[in-house]
C-alpha positions in Angstrom: 8.5 5.8 10.8 4.8 5.5 11.1 3.1 2.5 12.7 2.0 0.0 10.1 -1.2 -2.0 10.8 -3.1 -4.7 9.0 -6.6 -5.2 10.3 -8.9 -8.1 9.4 -12.7 -8.3 9.9 -14.3 -11.6 9.2 -17.9 -11.4 8.3 -20.5 -14.0 9.1 -20.8 -14.9 5.5 -17.1 -15.8 5.3 -15.9 -12.6 3.6 -12.7 -11.1 5.0 -12.3 -7.3 5.0 -8.7 -6.1 5.2 -7.7 -2.6 6.2 -4.1 -1.4 5.8 -2.7 1.6 7.6 0.6 3.3 7.7 1.8 2.5 4.1 2.3 5.2 1.5 1.8 4.7 -2.2 1.7 1.1 -3.4 3.7 -0.3 -0.5 0.5 -1.8 0.9 0.2 -4.1 -2.1 3.5 -5.8 -1.4 2.8 -5.9 2.3 -0.5 -7.7 1.8 0.3 -9.8 -1.2 1.0 -13.1 0.6 -2.0 -12.8 2.9 -4.3 -12.1 0.0 -3.0 -15.0 -1.9 -3.6 -17.3 1.1 -7.1 -16.0 1.7 -8.3 -16.4 -1.9 -9.7 -14.2 -4.6 -9.7 -10.4 -4.0 -13.0 -9.0 -5.2 -12.7 -5.3 -4.3 -9.9 -2.9 -3.4 -10.5 0.6 -2.2 -7.6 3.0 -1.9 -7.2 5.2 1.2 -5.7 8.7 1.1 -2.4 7.1 2.2 -2.2 5.3 -1.2 -1.9 8.6 -3.0 1.0 9.8 -0.8 4.3 9.4 -2.5 7.8 9.7 -1.2 8.9 13.1 -2.6 12.6 12.4 -1.7 12.6 9.2 -3.8 10.9 11.0 -6.7 13.5 13.8 -6.5 16.3 11.2 -6.6 14.8 9.5 -9.6 14.4 12.9 -11.4 18.0 13.8 -10.7 19.2 10.4 -12.1 17.1 10.9 -15.3 18.0 14.5 -16.0 21.0 16.8 -16.4 19.7 19.1 -13.7 21.0 18.9 -10.2 19.2 20.2 -7.1 
């Protein structure tokens, strides 16, 4: 399992910049939801390359469950 990291940079003007590492797909959203709610309004979200990586094993399971084809 990869190391999962949340990094916060607090700017002089009060803005908080959050960087999330080690989460694939949309898992970062659930990991940061409570922190973002506590900090206030999120104005910008930029996805990293990790956000576009999906768990192929889970997709294959879902495909098998939804079709008559077995792999």
